[in-house]
Wavefront OBJ file of the C-alpha trace (Angstrom):
o trace
v 88.301 104.220 83.120
v 85.773 102.592 85.448
v 82.850 103.981 87.367
v 83.815 102.811 90.837
v 80.429 103.869 92.244
v 78.797 100.965 90.391
v 81.207 98.393 91.843
v 81.064 96.406 95.060
v 83.867 96.802 97.607
v 85.726 93.598 98.442
v 86.449 93.475 102.154
v 89.969 92.575 103.313
v 91.297 91.943 106.815
v 92.434 94.958 108.829
v 95.958 95.108 110.225
v 97.636 92.977 107.558
v 101.243 93.483 106.480
v 100.995 92.131 102.922
v 103.148 94.311 100.630
v 100.396 94.429 98.008
v 97.205 94.836 100.020
v 98.090 95.198 103.687
v 96.888 98.346 105.409
v 99.543 97.892 108.104
v 102.640 97.948 105.875
v 104.262 101.403 105.859
v 106.106 100.746 102.582
v 103.389 98.696 100.864
v 101.041 99.437 97.978
v 97.865 99.454 100.145
v 95.706 98.052 97.357
v 91.970 97.879 97.936
v 89.610 95.964 95.682
v 86.306 96.403 93.873
v 84.307 94.017 91.706
v 81.554 93.838 89.114
v 81.311 90.085 89.890
v 83.182 89.253 86.644
v 86.433 91.110 87.288
v 88.385 92.491 90.236
v 89.640 96.094 90.151
v 92.011 98.230 92.170
v 92.561 101.967 91.815
v 96.171 102.693 92.746
v 98.462 105.708 92.784
v 102.104 104.634 93.013
v 104.319 106.996 95.074
v 107.590 108.467 93.721
v 109.656 106.220 96.017
v 108.637 103.274 93.788
v 110.040 104.753 90.579
v 112.640 103.117 88.387
v 113.758 105.648 85.805
v 112.919 109.220 86.802
v 109.102 109.254 87.268
v 108.420 105.868 85.682
v 107.025 103.147 87.966
v 109.565 100.352 88.530
v 108.739 97.184 86.579
v 108.898 95.082 89.733
v 106.216 97.249 91.325
v 104.015 96.908 88.230
v 104.522 93.133 88.363
v 103.523 93.151 92.033
v 100.316 95.061 91.230
v 99.437 92.441 88.622
v 100.339 89.496 90.855
v 98.166 90.916 93.626
v 95.130 91.632 91.416
v 95.346 88.157 89.879
v 95.621 86.559 93.324
v 92.584 88.503 94.539
v 90.700 87.447 91.399
v 91.162 83.832 92.503
v 90.191 84.707 96.084
v 87.038 86.630 95.269
v 85.789 85.168 91.992
v 86.530 81.512 92.828
v 86.490 81.540 96.638
v 89.897 79.849 96.851
v 93.392 80.783 97.970
v 95.489 81.657 94.922
v 99.239 81.099 94.855
v 101.286 82.162 91.830
v 102.963 79.341 89.910
v 104.031 81.270 86.800
v 103.540 84.823 85.567
v 104.359 86.472 82.241
v 104.323 90.271 82.048
v 104.233 92.451 78.928
v 105.278 96.068 79.443
v 103.538 98.009 76.655
v 103.879 101.661 77.705
v 105.712 103.529 80.471
v 103.646 104.087 83.614
v 104.113 107.283 85.603
v 104.209 107.602 89.398
v 101.636 109.813 91.109
v 98.920 109.061 88.531
v 95.846 106.966 89.203
v 96.097 103.513 87.668
v 93.316 101.001 87.175
v 94.463 97.434 87.768
v 92.091 94.724 86.508
v 92.071 90.967 87.074
v 89.935 88.233 85.567
v 89.798 84.452 85.465
v 90.814 83.430 81.934
v 90.546 79.651 82.248
v 89.879 77.009 84.852
v 92.373 74.289 83.943
v 91.379 72.013 86.816
v 89.978 72.227 90.328
v 93.480 73.150 91.521
v 94.837 75.266 88.667
v 93.578 78.420 86.940
v 94.912 80.862 84.382
v 94.353 84.479 85.373
v 94.746 87.687 83.387
v 95.771 91.094 84.660
v 95.982 94.566 83.146
v 97.159 97.998 84.217
v 95.521 100.994 82.566
v 96.724 104.598 82.751
v 94.461 107.414 83.884
v 93.423 108.025 80.252
v 92.398 104.355 79.874
v 95.429 103.291 77.818
v 96.560 99.701 78.360
v 100.126 99.929 79.707
v 100.945 96.501 81.152
v 99.321 93.084 80.918
v 100.056 89.735 82.471
v 98.969 86.142 82.416
v 99.505 83.937 85.418
v 98.993 80.306 86.271
v 97.806 80.025 89.853
v 97.401 77.110 92.215
v 93.829 77.400 93.502
v 93.462 75.750 96.881
v 91.133 75.438 99.792
v 92.075 77.261 102.990
v 92.752 73.906 104.626
v 95.210 72.982 101.859
v 96.894 76.387 102.280
v 97.405 75.622 105.981
v 98.669 72.108 105.244
v 101.186 73.487 102.705
v 102.401 76.225 105.056
v 100.969 79.130 103.027
v 99.113 80.398 106.098
v 98.652 79.479 109.737
v 95.451 77.933 111.009
v 94.735 81.089 113.044
v 95.142 83.285 109.952
v 92.949 80.935 107.917
v 90.166 81.203 110.502
v 90.344 85.015 110.343
v 90.439 84.997 106.523
v 87.432 82.700 105.935
v 84.837 85.541 105.915
v 86.937 87.387 103.312
v 87.181 84.249 101.199
v 83.431 83.583 101.283
v 82.050 87.115 100.936
v 80.887 86.582 97.331
v 78.687 83.688 98.469
v 77.218 85.828 101.239
v 76.291 88.583 98.758
l 1 2 3 4 5 6 7 8 9 10 11 12 13 14 15 16 17 18 19 20 21 22 23 24 25 26 27 28 29 30 31 32 33 34 35 36 37 38 39 40 41 42 43 44 45 46 47 48 49 50 51 52 53 54 55 56 57 58 59 60 61 62 63 64 65 66 67 68 69 70 71 72 73 74 75 76 77 78 79 80 81 82 83 84 85 86 87 88 89 90 91 92 93 94 95 96 97 98 99 100 101 102 103 104 105 106 107 108 109 110 111 112 113 114 115 116 117 118 119 120 121 122 123 124 125 126 127 128 129 130 131 132 133 134 135 136 137 138 139 140 141 142 143 144 145 146 147 148 149 150 151 152 153 154 155 156 157 158 159 160 161 162 163 164 165 166 167 168 169
């Protein structure tokens, strides 16, 4: 569906245990991210262990993919920490395990300095739209994330280069 060679890689921290994007989580999704500077993408193949019915990806896993891509859309496109407030998911077509999926996130609306509406989609290998979501996210500075207990100060210091990579080109 996308030509990943024309997209920029978004750098994440090594050694993280996040279920969605951590490279150090043996049961996680290991999402990596690309961008065209308007949207954030992830190419994902869900393993059979994450199936619901037979070879169909579990709806909770699909929701996690969308939550993660929308969160990273806030991180990369806005340079803020995104925390999910609400999320609505529409399951349009069954999604099969062991097929490459394209997960796409975009900023739909900036409601205020601290709140954004984000969109997410999951496309099958043939490009068909299978799942879509809309989420309202709290968009906060790293310092606010520390103050609210979202992350430690040490983690925030390590994450700052990831958060500001769009600015650094």
